Each structure stands twice: as structure tokens, then as C-alpha cells.
PyMOL Python script that loads the backbone (N, CA, C, O; Angstrom):
from pymol import cmd

cmd.read_pdbstr("""\
ATOM      1  N   VAL A   1      20.844  -5.022  28.976  1.00  0.00           N
ATOM      2  CA  VAL A   1      21.118  -4.197  27.819  1.00  0.00           C
ATOM      3  C   VAL A   1      19.839  -3.442  27.467  1.00  0.00           C
ATOM      4  O   VAL A   1      18.783  -4.061  27.333  1.00  0.00           O
ATOM      5  N   THR A   2      19.909  -2.135  27.317  1.00  0.00           N
ATOM      6  CA  THR A   2      18.743  -1.338  26.938  1.00  0.00           C
ATOM      7  C   THR A   2      18.707  -1.208  25.426  1.00  0.00           C
ATOM      8  O   THR A   2      19.683  -0.802  24.796  1.00  0.00           O
ATOM      9  N   VAL A   3      17.541  -1.567  24.846  1.00  0.00           N
ATOM     10  CA  VAL A   3      17.379  -1.576  23.395  1.00  0.00           C
ATOM     11  C   VAL A   3      16.042  -0.942  23.016  1.00  0.00           C
ATOM     12  O   VAL A   3      15.154  -0.782  23.853  1.00  0.00           O
ATOM     13  N   SER A   4      15.921  -0.590  21.760  1.00  0.00           N
ATOM     14  CA  SER A   4      14.643  -0.170  21.186  1.00  0.00           C
ATOM     15  C   SER A   4      14.044  -1.412  20.533  1.00  0.00           C
ATOM     16  O   SER A   4      14.646  -1.994  19.631  1.00  0.00           O
ATOM     17  N   ALA A   5      12.856  -1.820  20.990  1.00  0.00           N
ATOM     18  CA  ALA A   5      12.225  -3.049  20.506  1.00  0.00           C
ATOM     19  C   ALA A   5      10.985  -2.708  19.690  1.00  0.00           C
ATOM     20  O   ALA A   5      10.116  -1.962  20.141  1.00  0.00           O
ATOM     21  N   THR A   6      10.914  -3.262  18.485  1.00  0.00           N
ATOM     22  CA  THR A   6       9.797  -3.029  17.572  1.00  0.00           C
ATOM     23  C   THR A   6       9.111  -4.350  17.279  1.00  0.00           C
ATOM     24  O   THR A   6       9.779  -5.369  17.109  1.00  0.00           O
ATOM     25  N   GLY A   7       7.790  -4.346  17.219  1.00  0.00           N
ATOM     26  CA  GLY A   7       7.039  -5.537  16.857  1.00  0.00           C
ATOM     27  C   GLY A   7       6.953  -5.702  15.355  1.00  0.00           C
ATOM     28  O   GLY A   7       6.842  -4.722  14.619  1.00  0.00           O
ATOM     29  N   TYR A   8       7.005  -6.965  14.894  1.00  0.00           N
ATOM     30  CA  TYR A   8       6.801  -7.240  13.476  1.00  0.00           C
ATOM     31  C   TYR A   8       6.032  -8.533  13.317  1.00  0.00           C
ATOM     32  O   TYR A   8       6.003  -9.358  14.231  1.00  0.00           O
ATOM     33  N   SER A   9       5.405  -8.719  12.160  1.00  0.00           N
ATOM     34  CA  SER A   9       4.645  -9.930  11.883  1.00  0.00           C
ATOM     35  C   SER A   9       4.767 -10.246  10.402  1.00  0.00           C
ATOM     36  O   SER A   9       4.030  -9.710   9.575  1.00  0.00           O
ATOM     37  N   LEU A  10       5.706 -11.123  10.078  1.00  0.00           N
ATOM     38  CA  LEU A  10       5.923 -11.551   8.701  1.00  0.00           C
ATOM     39  C   LEU A  10       6.023 -13.066   8.674  1.00  0.00           C
ATOM     40  O   LEU A  10       6.544 -13.657   9.619  1.00  0.00           O
ATOM     41  N   PRO A  11       5.544 -13.707   7.630  1.00  0.00           N
ATOM     42  CA  PRO A  11       5.698 -15.154   7.524  1.00  0.00           C
ATOM     43  C   PRO A  11       7.094 -15.507   7.008  1.00  0.00           C
ATOM     44  O   PRO A  11       7.822 -14.643   6.520  1.00  0.00           O
ATOM     45  N   GLY A  12       7.455 -16.775   7.122  1.00  0.00           N
ATOM     46  CA  GLY A  12       8.696 -17.227   6.504  1.00  0.00           C
ATOM     47  C   GLY A  12       9.693 -17.813   7.469  1.00  0.00           C
ATOM     48  O   GLY A  12       9.348 -18.318   8.537  1.00  0.00           O
ATOM     49  N   ARG A  13      10.939 -17.729   7.058  1.00  0.00           N
ATOM     50  CA  ARG A  13      12.039 -18.264   7.851  1.00  0.00           C
ATOM     51  C   ARG A  13      12.999 -17.149   8.228  1.00  0.00           C
ATOM     52  O   ARG A  13      13.055 -16.100   7.584  1.00  0.00           O
ATOM     53  N   THR A  14      13.750 -17.404   9.284  1.00  0.00           N
ATOM     54  CA  THR A  14      14.711 -16.416   9.784  1.00  0.00           C
ATOM     55  C   THR A  14      16.039 -16.548   9.046  1.00  0.00           C
ATOM     56  O   THR A  14      16.223 -17.447   8.226  1.00  0.00           O
ATOM     57  N   ALA A  15      16.944 -15.653   9.347  1.00  0.00           N
ATOM     58  CA  ALA A  15      18.286 -15.687   8.766  1.00  0.00           C
ATOM     59  C   ALA A  15      19.030 -16.957   9.162  1.00  0.00           C
ATOM     60  O   ALA A  15      19.942 -17.383   8.453  1.00  0.00           O
ATOM     61  N   THR A  16      18.652 -17.571  10.289  1.00  0.00           N
ATOM     62  CA  THR A  16      19.304 -18.798  10.741  1.00  0.00           C
ATOM     63  C   THR A  16      18.583 -20.045  10.223  1.00  0.00           C
ATOM     64  O   THR A  16      19.003 -21.166  10.509  1.00  0.00           O
ATOM     65  N   GLY A  17      17.499 -19.854   9.461  1.00  0.00           N
ATOM     66  CA  GLY A  17      16.785 -20.988   8.890  1.00  0.00           C
ATOM     67  C   GLY A  17      15.606 -21.480   9.697  1.00  0.00           C
ATOM     68  O   GLY A  17      14.866 -22.353   9.243  1.00  0.00           O
ATOM     69  N   LEU A  18      15.415 -20.930  10.902  1.00  0.00           N
ATOM     70  CA  LEU A  18      14.278 -21.334  11.724  1.00  0.00           C
ATOM     71  C   LEU A  18      13.000 -20.707  11.180  1.00  0.00           C
ATOM     72  O   LEU A  18      13.040 -19.619  10.606  1.00  0.00           O
ATOM     73  N   PRO A  19      11.865 -21.383  11.355  1.00  0.00           N
ATOM     74  CA  PRO A  19      10.611 -20.718  11.003  1.00  0.00           C
ATOM     75  C   PRO A  19      10.336 -19.596  12.002  1.00  0.00           C
ATOM     76  O   PRO A  19      10.703 -19.700  13.173  1.00  0.00           O
ATOM     77  N   VAL A  20       9.689 -18.520  11.540  1.00  0.00           N
ATOM     78  CA  VAL A  20       9.338 -17.452  12.467  1.00  0.00           C
ATOM     79  C   VAL A  20       8.325 -17.979  13.476  1.00  0.00           C
ATOM     80  O   VAL A  20       7.578 -18.914  13.189  1.00  0.00           O
ATOM     81  N   GLY A  21       8.306 -17.376  14.646  1.00  0.00           N
ATOM     82  CA  GLY A  21       7.391 -17.786  15.692  1.00  0.00           C
ATOM     83  C   GLY A  21       7.619 -16.960  16.932  1.00  0.00           C
ATOM     84  O   GLY A  21       8.574 -16.187  17.011  1.00  0.00           O
ATOM     85  N   LEU A  22       6.729 -17.126  17.909  1.00  0.00           N
ATOM     86  CA  LEU A  22       6.884 -16.394  19.163  1.00  0.00           C
ATOM     87  C   LEU A  22       8.253 -16.677  19.756  1.00  0.00           C
ATOM     88  O   LEU A  22       8.705 -17.822  19.795  1.00  0.00           O
ATOM     89  N   GLY A  23       8.893 -15.640  20.209  1.00  0.00           N
ATOM     90  CA  GLY A  23      10.217 -15.774  20.795  1.00  0.00           C
ATOM     91  C   GLY A  23      11.345 -15.519  19.811  1.00  0.00           C
ATOM     92  O   GLY A  23      12.506 -15.435  20.212  1.00  0.00           O
ATOM     93  N   VAL A  24      11.023 -15.395  18.522  1.00  0.00           N
ATOM     94  CA  VAL A  24      12.049 -15.092  17.525  1.00  0.00           C
ATOM     95  C   VAL A  24      12.351 -13.596  17.576  1.00  0.00           C
ATOM     96  O   VAL A  24      11.457 -12.757  17.464  1.00  0.00           O
ATOM     97  N   VAL A  25      13.632 -13.287  17.748  1.00  0.00           N
ATOM     98  CA  VAL A  25      14.063 -11.897  17.872  1.00  0.00           C
ATOM     99  C   VAL A  25      15.083 -11.602  16.774  1.00  0.00           C
ATOM    100  O   VAL A  25      16.047 -12.346  16.594  1.00  0.00           O
ATOM    101  N   ALA A  26      14.863 -10.516  16.046  1.00  0.00           N
ATOM    102  CA  ALA A  26      15.837 -10.060  15.056  1.00  0.00           C
ATOM    103  C   ALA A  26      16.783  -9.078  15.741  1.00  0.00           C
ATOM    104  O   ALA A  26      16.353  -8.178  16.463  1.00  0.00           O
ATOM    105  N   VAL A  27      18.077  -9.268  15.500  1.00  0.00           N
ATOM    106  CA  VAL A  27      19.110  -8.477  16.166  1.00  0.00           C
ATOM    107  C   VAL A  27      20.170  -8.037  15.167  1.00  0.00           C
ATOM    108  O   VAL A  27      20.217  -8.513  14.032  1.00  0.00           O
ATOM    109  N   ASP A  28      21.012  -7.124  15.611  1.00  0.00           N
ATOM    110  CA  ASP A  28      22.243  -6.802  14.903  1.00  0.00           C
ATOM    111  C   ASP A  28      23.290  -7.738  15.500  1.00  0.00           C
ATOM    112  O   ASP A  28      23.677  -7.561  16.655  1.00  0.00           O
ATOM    113  N   PRO A  29      23.763  -8.742  14.733  1.00  0.00           N
ATOM    114  CA  PRO A  29      24.668  -9.735  15.314  1.00  0.00           C
ATOM    115  C   PRO A  29      26.013  -9.182  15.783  1.00  0.00           C
ATOM    116  O   PRO A  29      26.751  -9.876  16.482  1.00  0.00           O
ATOM    117  N   SER A  30      26.342  -7.941  15.409  1.00  0.00           N
ATOM    118  CA  SER A  30      27.579  -7.349  15.935  1.00  0.00           C
ATOM    119  C   SER A  30      27.373  -6.839  17.358  1.00  0.00           C
ATOM    120  O   SER A  30      28.342  -6.552  18.060  1.00  0.00           O
ATOM    121  N   VAL A  31      26.103  -6.725  17.790  1.00  0.00           N
ATOM    122  CA  VAL A  31      25.774  -6.277  19.147  1.00  0.00           C
ATOM    123  C   VAL A  31      25.319  -7.459  20.003  1.00  0.00           C
ATOM    124  O   VAL A  31      25.792  -7.635  21.126  1.00  0.00           O
ATOM    125  N   ILE A  32      24.398  -8.267  19.469  1.00  0.00           N
ATOM    126  CA  ILE A  32      23.884  -9.453  20.158  1.00  0.00           C
ATOM    127  C   ILE A  32      24.094 -10.642  19.228  1.00  0.00           C
ATOM    128  O   ILE A  32      23.437 -10.721  18.190  1.00  0.00           O
ATOM    129  N   PRO A  33      24.981 -11.564  19.565  1.00  0.00           N
ATOM    130  CA  PRO A  33      25.256 -12.692  18.671  1.00  0.00           C
ATOM    131  C   PRO A  33      24.016 -13.566  18.431  1.00  0.00           C
ATOM    132  O   PRO A  33      23.202 -13.772  19.332  1.00  0.00           O
ATOM    133  N   LEU A  34      23.891 -14.071  17.202  1.00  0.00           N
ATOM    134  CA  LEU A  34      22.812 -14.998  16.889  1.00  0.00           C
ATOM    135  C   LEU A  34      22.903 -16.202  17.818  1.00  0.00           C
ATOM    136  O   LEU A  34      23.995 -16.684  18.118  1.00  0.00           O
ATOM    137  N   GLY A  35      21.761 -16.679  18.266  1.00  0.00           N
ATOM    138  CA  GLY A  35      21.711 -17.804  19.198  1.00  0.00           C
ATOM    139  C   GLY A  35      21.611 -17.391  20.649  1.00  0.00           C
ATOM    140  O   GLY A  35      21.358 -18.228  21.515  1.00  0.00           O
ATOM    141  N   THR A  36      21.807 -16.095  20.932  1.00  0.00           N
ATOM    142  CA  THR A  36      21.726 -15.611  22.309  1.00  0.00           C
ATOM    143  C   THR A  36      20.282 -15.685  22.809  1.00  0.00           C
ATOM    144  O   THR A  36      19.357 -15.244  22.128  1.00  0.00           O
ATOM    145  N   ARG A  37      20.105 -16.241  23.992  1.00  0.00           N
ATOM    146  CA  ARG A  37      18.779 -16.282  24.622  1.00  0.00           C
ATOM    147  C   ARG A  37      18.630 -15.034  25.485  1.00  0.00           C
ATOM    148  O   ARG A  37      19.604 -14.524  26.039  1.00  0.00           O
ATOM    149  N   MET A  38      17.381 -14.547  25.590  1.00  0.00           N
ATOM    150  CA  MET A  38      17.162 -13.318  26.335  1.00  0.00           C
ATOM    151  C   MET A  38      15.764 -13.299  26.933  1.00  0.00           C
ATOM    152  O   MET A  38      14.868 -14.026  26.502  1.00  0.00           O
ATOM    153  N   THR A  39      15.603 -12.442  27.942  1.00  0.00           N
ATOM    154  CA  THR A  39      14.300 -12.182  28.538  1.00  0.00           C
ATOM    155  C   THR A  39      13.938 -10.742  28.226  1.00  0.00           C
ATOM    156  O   THR A  39      14.714  -9.823  28.487  1.00  0.00           O
ATOM    157  N   ILE A  40      12.735 -10.553  27.655  1.00  0.00           N
ATOM    158  CA  ILE A  40      12.278  -9.233  27.253  1.00  0.00           C
ATOM    159  C   ILE A  40      11.044  -8.878  28.080  1.00  0.00           C
ATOM    160  O   ILE A  40      10.013  -9.538  27.950  1.00  0.00           O
ATOM    161  N   PRO A  41      11.126  -7.840  28.934  1.00  0.00           N
ATOM    162  CA  PRO A  41       9.966  -7.458  29.747  1.00  0.00           C
ATOM    163  C   PRO A  41       8.750  -7.140  28.869  1.00  0.00           C
ATOM    164  O   PRO A  41       8.854  -6.398  27.893  1.00  0.00           O
ATOM    165  N   GLY A  42       7.615  -7.707  29.228  1.00  0.00           N
ATOM    166  CA  GLY A  42       6.390  -7.480  28.481  1.00  0.00           C
ATOM    167  C   GLY A  42       6.206  -8.392  27.286  1.00  0.00           C
ATOM    168  O   GLY A  42       5.143  -8.396  26.665  1.00  0.00           O
ATOM    169  N   TYR A  43       7.244  -9.176  26.953  1.00  0.00           N
ATOM    170  CA  TYR A  43       7.180 -10.089  25.805  1.00  0.00           C
ATOM    171  C   TYR A  43       7.444 -11.519  26.247  1.00  0.00           C
ATOM    172  O   TYR A  43       6.714 -12.436  25.872  1.00  0.00           O
ATOM    173  N   GLY A  44       8.484 -11.706  27.040  1.00  0.00           N
ATOM    174  CA  GLY A  44       8.832 -13.038  27.523  1.00  0.00           C
ATOM    175  C   GLY A  44      10.220 -13.457  27.081  1.00  0.00           C
ATOM    176  O   GLY A  44      11.113 -12.628  26.907  1.00  0.00           O
ATOM    177  N   GLU A  45      10.384 -14.758  26.903  1.00  0.00           N
ATOM    178  CA  GLU A  45      11.682 -15.305  26.505  1.00  0.00           C
ATOM    179  C   GLU A  45      11.843 -15.216  24.994  1.00  0.00           C
ATOM    180  O   GLU A  45      10.874 -15.334  24.244  1.00  0.00           O
ATOM    181  N   GLY A  46      13.071 -15.007  24.565  1.00  0.00           N
ATOM    182  CA  GLY A  46      13.346 -14.941  23.136  1.00  0.00           C
ATOM    183  C   GLY A  46      14.726 -15.458  22.817  1.00  0.00           C
ATOM    184  O   GLY A  46      15.559 -15.651  23.702  1.00  0.00           O
ATOM    185  N   VAL A  47      14.957 -15.682  21.526  1.00  0.00           N
ATOM    186  CA  VAL A  47      16.274 -16.097  21.055  1.00  0.00           C
ATOM    187  C   VAL A  47      16.616 -15.262  19.821  1.00  0.00           C
ATOM    188  O   VAL A  47      15.783 -15.058  18.937  1.00  0.00           O
ATOM    189  N   ALA A  48      17.856 -14.788  19.785  1.00  0.00           N
ATOM    190  CA  ALA A  48      18.337 -14.006  18.650  1.00  0.00           C
ATOM    191  C   ALA A  48      18.510 -14.969  17.473  1.00  0.00           C
ATOM    192  O   ALA A  48      19.509 -15.682  17.383  1.00  0.00           O
ATOM    193  N   ALA A  49      17.511 -14.980  16.563  1.00  0.00           N
ATOM    194  CA  ALA A  49      17.513 -15.951  15.475  1.00  0.00           C
ATOM    195  C   ALA A  49      17.339 -15.308  14.108  1.00  0.00           C
ATOM    196  O   ALA A  49      17.236 -16.014  13.104  1.00  0.00           O
ATOM    197  N   ASP A  50      17.304 -13.985  14.050  1.00  0.00           N
ATOM    198  CA  ASP A  50      17.069 -13.333  12.770  1.00  0.00           C
ATOM    199  C   ASP A  50      17.848 -12.025  12.717  1.00  0.00           C
ATOM    200  O   ASP A  50      18.285 -11.503  13.743  1.00  0.00           O
ATOM    201  N   THR A  51      18.013 -11.514  11.517  1.00  0.00           N
ATOM    202  CA  THR A  51      18.642 -10.214  11.292  1.00  0.00           C
ATOM    203  C   THR A  51      17.711  -9.423  10.379  1.00  0.00           C
ATOM    204  O   THR A  51      16.742  -9.968   9.850  1.00  0.00           O
ATOM    205  N   GLY A  52      17.998  -8.181  10.202  1.00  0.00           N
ATOM    206  CA  GLY A  52      17.205  -7.360   9.295  1.00  0.00           C
ATOM    207  C   GLY A  52      17.982  -6.116   8.933  1.00  0.00           C
ATOM    208  O   GLY A  52      18.762  -5.608   9.739  1.00  0.00           O
ATOM    209  N   SER A  53      17.775  -5.620   7.722  1.00  0.00           N
ATOM    210  CA  SER A  53      18.533  -4.453   7.279  1.00  0.00           C
ATOM    211  C   SER A  53      18.240  -3.230   8.137  1.00  0.00           C
ATOM    212  O   SER A  53      19.086  -2.346   8.267  1.00  0.00           O
ATOM    213  N   ALA A  54      17.028  -3.172   8.734  1.00  0.00           N
ATOM    214  CA  ALA A  54      16.666  -2.024   9.572  1.00  0.00           C
ATOM    215  C   ALA A  54      17.080  -2.220  11.026  1.00  0.00           C
ATOM    216  O   ALA A  54      16.965  -1.295  11.830  1.00  0.00           O
ATOM    217  N   VAL A  55      17.559  -3.413  11.371  1.00  0.00           N
ATOM    218  CA  VAL A  55      17.955  -3.706  12.753  1.00  0.00           C
ATOM    219  C   VAL A  55      19.448  -3.427  12.875  1.00  0.00           C
ATOM    220  O   VAL A  55      20.280  -4.246  12.484  1.00  0.00           O
ATOM    221  N   GLN A  56      19.772  -2.264  13.421  1.00  0.00           N
ATOM    222  CA  GLN A  56      21.170  -1.860  13.534  1.00  0.00           C
ATOM    223  C   GLN A  56      21.441  -1.327  14.925  1.00  0.00           C
ATOM    224  O   GLN A  56      20.658  -0.552  15.474  1.00  0.00           O
ATOM    225  N   GLY A  57      22.559  -1.753  15.485  1.00  0.00           N
ATOM    226  CA  GLY A  57      22.942  -1.285  16.811  1.00  0.00           C
ATOM    227  C   GLY A  57      22.044  -1.877  17.886  1.00  0.00           C
ATOM    228  O   GLY A  57      21.701  -3.058  17.844  1.00  0.00           O
ATOM    229  N   TYR A  58      21.673  -1.051  18.839  1.00  0.00           N
ATOM    230  CA  TYR A  58      20.880  -1.497  19.988  1.00  0.00           C
ATOM    231  C   TYR A  58      19.385  -1.447  19.679  1.00  0.00           C
ATOM    232  O   TYR A  58      18.604  -0.780  20.356  1.00  0.00           O
ATOM    233  N   GLU A  59      19.022  -2.181  18.627  1.00  0.00           N
ATOM    234  CA  GLU A  59      17.632  -2.325  18.224  1.00  0.00           C
ATOM    235  C   GLU A  59      17.339  -3.810  18.079  1.00  0.00           C
ATOM    236  O   GLU A  59      18.204  -4.584  17.668  1.00  0.00           O
ATOM    237  N   ILE A  60      16.111  -4.208  18.420  1.00  0.00           N
ATOM    238  CA  ILE A  60      15.672  -5.572  18.194  1.00  0.00           C
ATOM    239  C   ILE A  60      14.260  -5.532  17.619  1.00  0.00           C
ATOM    240  O   ILE A  60      13.505  -4.590  17.858  1.00  0.00           O
ATOM    241  N   ASP A  61      13.918  -6.567  16.861  1.00  0.00           N
ATOM    242  CA  ASP A  61      12.562  -6.742  16.369  1.00  0.00           C
ATOM    243  C   ASP A  61      12.002  -8.008  16.992  1.00  0.00           C
ATOM    244  O   ASP A  61      12.669  -9.042  17.016  1.00  0.00           O
ATOM    245  N   LEU A  62      10.766  -7.927  17.501  1.00  0.00           N
ATOM    246  CA  LEU A  62      10.103  -9.054  18.156  1.00  0.00           C
ATOM    247  C   LEU A  62       8.976  -9.563  17.272  1.00  0.00           C
ATOM    248  O   LEU A  62       8.150  -8.779  16.805  1.00  0.00           O
ATOM    249  N   TRP A  63       8.936 -10.888  17.035  1.00  0.00           N
ATOM    250  CA  TRP A  63       7.906 -11.467  16.175  1.00  0.00           C
ATOM    251  C   TRP A  63       6.599 -11.640  16.924  1.00  0.00           C
ATOM    252  O   TRP A  63       6.583 -12.080  18.073  1.00  0.00           O
ATOM    253  N   PHE A  64       5.501 -11.291  16.264  1.00  0.00           N
ATOM    254  CA  PHE A  64       4.148 -11.480  16.788  1.00  0.00           C
ATOM    255  C   PHE A  64       3.322 -12.225  15.748  1.00  0.00           C
ATOM    256  O   PHE A  64       3.582 -12.105  14.551  1.00  0.00           O
ATOM    257  N   PRO A  65       2.317 -13.001  16.196  1.00  0.00           N
ATOM    258  CA  PRO A  65       1.539 -13.811  15.255  1.00  0.00           C
ATOM    259  C   PRO A  65       0.579 -13.018  14.371  1.00  0.00           C
ATOM    260  O   PRO A  65       0.132 -13.522  13.341  1.00  0.00           O
ATOM    261  N   THR A  66       0.258 -11.787  14.757  1.00  0.00           N
ATOM    262  CA  THR A  66      -0.638 -10.972  13.938  1.00  0.00           C
ATOM    263  C   THR A  66      -0.092  -9.553  13.814  1.00  0.00           C
ATOM    264  O   THR A  66       0.669  -9.085  14.661  1.00  0.00           O
ATOM    265  N   VAL A  67      -0.494  -8.889  12.749  1.00  0.00           N
ATOM    266  CA  VAL A  67      -0.102  -7.492  12.565  1.00  0.00           C
ATOM    267  C   VAL A  67      -0.664  -6.652  13.696  1.00  0.00           C
ATOM    268  O   VAL A  67      -0.002  -5.734  14.179  1.00  0.00           O
ATOM    269  N   ALA A  68      -1.893  -6.961  14.128  1.00  0.00           N
ATOM    270  CA  ALA A  68      -2.521  -6.202  15.216  1.00  0.00           C
ATOM    271  C   ALA A  68      -1.689  -6.296  16.494  1.00  0.00           C
ATOM    272  O   ALA A  68      -1.500  -5.298  17.189  1.00  0.00           O
ATOM    273  N   ALA A  69      -1.197  -7.486  16.801  1.00  0.00           N
ATOM    274  CA  ALA A  69      -0.372  -7.661  18.008  1.00  0.00           C
ATOM    275  C   ALA A  69       0.948  -6.907  17.878  1.00  0.00           C
ATOM    276  O   ALA A  69       1.419  -6.301  18.840  1.00  0.00           O
ATOM    277  N   ALA A  70       1.542  -6.944  16.687  1.00  0.00           N
ATOM    278  CA  ALA A  70       2.797  -6.217  16.468  1.00  0.00           C
ATOM    279  C   ALA A  70       2.574  -4.715  16.608  1.00  0.00           C
ATOM    280  O   ALA A  70       3.389  -4.014  17.209  1.00  0.00           O
ATOM    281  N   LEU A  71       1.465  -4.223  16.051  1.00  0.00           N
ATOM    282  CA  LEU A  71       1.155  -2.795  16.165  1.00  0.00           C
ATOM    283  C   LEU A  71       0.836  -2.402  17.608  1.00  0.00           C
ATOM    284  O   LEU A  71       1.164  -1.298  18.042  1.00  0.00           O
ATOM    285  N   ALA A  72       0.197  -3.309  18.346  1.00  0.00           N
ATOM    286  CA  ALA A  72      -0.097  -3.031  19.758  1.00  0.00           C
ATOM    287  C   ALA A  72       1.194  -2.888  20.557  1.00  0.00           C
ATOM    288  O   ALA A  72       1.272  -2.060  21.464  1.00  0.00           O
ATOM    289  N   TRP A  73       2.212  -3.692  20.225  1.00  0.00           N
ATOM    290  CA  TRP A  73       3.523  -3.560  20.877  1.00  0.00           C
ATOM    291  C   TRP A  73       4.151  -2.244  20.432  1.00  0.00           C
ATOM    292  O   TRP A  73       4.650  -1.477  21.256  1.00  0.00           O
ATOM    293  N   GLY A  74       4.125  -1.987  19.123  1.00  0.00           N
ATOM    294  CA  GLY A  74       4.716  -0.768  18.583  1.00  0.00           C
ATOM    295  C   GLY A  74       6.221  -0.764  18.689  1.00  0.00           C
ATOM    296  O   GLY A  74       6.888  -1.739  18.343  1.00  0.00           O
ATOM    297  N   ARG A  75       6.751   0.350  19.176  1.00  0.00           N
ATOM    298  CA  ARG A  75       8.190   0.488  19.415  1.00  0.00           C
ATOM    299  C   ARG A  75       8.334   1.014  20.829  1.00  0.00           C
ATOM    300  O   ARG A  75       7.717   2.013  21.199  1.00  0.00           O
ATOM    301  N   ARG A  76       9.142   0.343  21.604  1.00  0.00           N
ATOM    302  CA  ARG A  76       9.355   0.812  22.974  1.00  0.00           C
ATOM    303  C   ARG A  76      10.779   0.502  23.420  1.00  0.00           C
ATOM    304  O   ARG A  76      11.431  -0.400  22.894  1.00  0.00           O
ATOM    305  N   THR A  77      11.236   1.255  24.380  1.00  0.00           N
ATOM    306  CA  THR A  77      12.560   1.033  24.959  1.00  0.00           C
ATOM    307  C   THR A  77      12.407   0.066  26.123  1.00  0.00           C
ATOM    308  O   THR A  77      11.602   0.283  27.028  1.00  0.00           O
ATOM    309  N   VAL A  78      13.195  -1.008  26.084  1.00  0.00           N
ATOM    310  CA  VAL A  78      13.154  -2.012  27.143  1.00  0.00           C
ATOM    311  C   VAL A  78      14.578  -2.396  27.530  1.00  0.00           C
ATOM    312  O   VAL A  78      15.511  -2.268  26.737  1.00  0.00           O
ATOM    313  N   THR A  79      14.721  -2.863  28.748  1.00  0.00           N
ATOM    314  CA  THR A  79      16.009  -3.385  29.207  1.00  0.00           C
ATOM    315  C   THR A  79      15.897  -4.902  29.237  1.00  0.00           C
ATOM    316  O   THR A  79      15.154  -5.466  30.040  1.00  0.00           O
ATOM    317  N   ILE A  80      16.643  -5.557  28.351  1.00  0.00           N
ATOM    318  CA  ILE A  80      16.579  -7.004  28.228  1.00  0.00           C
ATOM    319  C   ILE A  80      17.719  -7.650  29.010  1.00  0.00           C
ATOM    320  O   ILE A  80      18.761  -7.038  29.239  1.00  0.00           O
ATOM    321  N   SER A  81      17.498  -8.900  29.413  1.00  0.00           N
ATOM    322  CA  SER A  81      18.533  -9.687  30.089  1.00  0.00           C
ATOM    323  C   SER A  81      19.018 -10.745  29.128  1.00  0.00           C
ATOM    324  O   SER A  81      18.229 -11.538  28.613  1.00  0.00           O
ATOM    325  N   LEU A  82      20.324 -10.761  28.884  1.00  0.00           N
ATOM    326  CA  LEU A  82      20.913 -11.772  28.009  1.00  0.00           C
ATOM    327  C   LEU A  82      21.355 -12.967  28.838  1.00  0.00           C
ATOM    328  O   LEU A  82      21.866 -12.802  29.946  1.00  0.00           O
ATOM    329  N   HIS A  83      21.160 -14.180  28.301  1.00  0.00           N
ATOM    330  CA  HIS A  83      21.534 -15.409  29.018  1.00  0.00           C
ATOM    331  C   HIS A  83      22.639 -16.131  28.286  1.00  0.00           C
ATOM    332  O   HIS A  83      23.089 -17.187  28.733  1.00  0.00           O
TER     333      HIS A  83
END
""", "prot")
cmd.dss("prot")
cmd.show_as("cartoon", "prot")
cmd.util.cbc("prot")
cmd.orient("prot")
């Protein structure tokens, strides 16, 4: 699936109640169901564990431990593999 992936770095918990951390991916659950595992080129393995008002359609947000790392990722188009 080809998506637009944006980096983010916020503390707290996800929409599913998990703490944020590496591999936490925010998705539009009407496109990628929560709980879906995926491989993201340049990022690694992730799980759809969060939602966001700005995450709509074929967009995902990838969690990073620092703002600098999230900004370094920026926004890019990637083709992810869903498992």
C-alpha cells in the first residue's frame, strides 16, 4: 500500500491505550485497521495503534523519540507491506 508517511514525536498514550513508542503508527482505521502490523521502508516494523484527526485516507504518522528525528523523517511517500 502506498501512503504518505509523516514523522511525529509526542508523549502519552495512543488511541488503543498503548504508550507511544518506536513502531507506533497512527492510521485512518477505515483504510488500515487498528492492530495491523506493517513494514515501513526506512523505518522498520510498526503496528497500527493510534489515530489522529489529521490522519485521513492513505496517510500514516510514525512515532519518533525526538522532535529532531521526526523532522529528519519529515513527510515522504512510501510503499508499506501489511501483515
